[in-house]
C-alpha positions as CSV (number, residue, x, y, z in Angstrom):
1,M,6.0,11.8,-5.4
2,G,2.2,11.3,-4.9
3,Y,-1.2,12.7,-5.4
4,G,-1.8,15.7,-3.2
5,D,-1.0,14.7,0.4
6,V,-0.8,11.0,-0.5
7,Q,2.8,9.8,-0.8
8,M,3.2,6.9,-3.3
9,I,7.0,6.3,-2.7
10,D,8.6,6.3,0.7
11,E,12.0,7.7,1.7
12,N,13.7,4.4,0.8
13,G,12.4,4.5,-2.8
14,N,9.7,1.8,-2.3
15,R,6.1,2.1,-3.2
16,V,3.4,2.0,-0.6
17,D,2.6,-1.6,-1.5
18,G,6.2,-2.7,-0.9
19,R,7.3,-2.9,-4.5
20,K,10.6,-1.3,-5.5
21,A,10.5,1.4,-8.3
22,G,11.5,-1.2,-11.0
23,D,9.0,-3.9,-9.8
24,I,5.8,-4.5,-11.7
25,R,2.5,-6.0,-10.5
26,P,1.6,-9.5,-11.7
27,I,-0.7,-9.6,-14.7
28,E,-3.2,-12.4,-15.4
29,I,-5.4,-12.6,-18.6
30,E,-8.2,-15.1,-19.2
31,L,-10.3,-15.5,-22.4
32,G,-13.9,-16.7,-22.7
33,V,-15.0,-15.7,-19.2
34,V,-18.6,-14.7,-20.2
35,P,-20.2,-17.8,-21.8
36,V,-23.2,-15.9,-23.5
37,A,-20.9,-13.3,-25.2
38,D,-19.4,-13.7,-28.7
39,G,-16.0,-12.9,-27.1
40,S,-14.8,-12.0,-23.7
41,A,-11.7,-11.7,-21.5
42,S,-10.7,-10.8,-18.0
43,M,-7.5,-9.1,-16.9
44,R,-6.1,-8.8,-13.4
45,W,-3.2,-6.4,-12.8
46,G,-2.3,-6.3,-9.2
47,T,-5.5,-5.4,-7.3
48,N,-7.2,-4.0,-10.5
49,Y,-9.7,-6.4,-12.3
50,V,-11.6,-5.8,-15.5
51,I,-14.0,-8.0,-17.6
52,A,-14.7,-7.1,-21.3
53,S,-17.3,-8.8,-23.5
54,V,-18.3,-8.4,-27.2
55,Y,-21.8,-9.2,-28.6
56,G,-22.7,-9.0,-32.2
57,P,-23.0,-8.2,-35.0
58,M,-26.6,-7.3,-34.4
59,E,-29.2,-5.5,-36.6
60,A,-29.7,-1.8,-35.8
61,H,-33.0,-0.9,-34.2
62,P,-35.0,1.0,-35.3
63,R,-34.3,0.0,-38.9
64,K,-33.9,3.6,-40.0
65,M,-30.7,3.9,-37.9
66,L,-29.0,1.4,-40.1
67,Q,-26.5,3.1,-42.4
68,A,-24.3,1.1,-44.8
69,E,-21.2,3.3,-44.2
70,A,-21.5,3.5,-40.4
71,H,-20.7,1.2,-37.6
72,M,-22.3,1.3,-34.2
73,R,-20.6,0.4,-30.9
74,K,-22.2,0.3,-27.5
75,V,-19.8,0.4,-24.6
76,D,-20.8,-0.2,-21.0
77,L,-18.2,0.6,-18.4
78,L,-18.5,-0.6,-14.9
79,Q,-15.9,0.3,-12.4
80,A,-15.3,-1.5,-9.1
81,Y,-13.0,-0.4,-6.4
82,P,-11.3,-2.7,-3.9
83,R,-12.9,-2.6,-0.4
84,E,-10.8,-1.0,2.2
85,A,-9.7,-3.4,5.0
């Protein structure tokens, strides 16, 4: 099994990182990692790492964008990839 020419599981049934098919990567979650945000958390799952933060509520600008029945969300997504050794 794999993506194109990249094999993710070897002939012994192990993944390329050495884990067996039933093994999972370690997961770490930490809250409050961005001090200026109203809420934030980080999550590390193996070599993947993500930080999420929440700010608000804030008044809509310009004022004419404010609608009593609507909610606005702004999402910034930054992706980082591990450096190859």
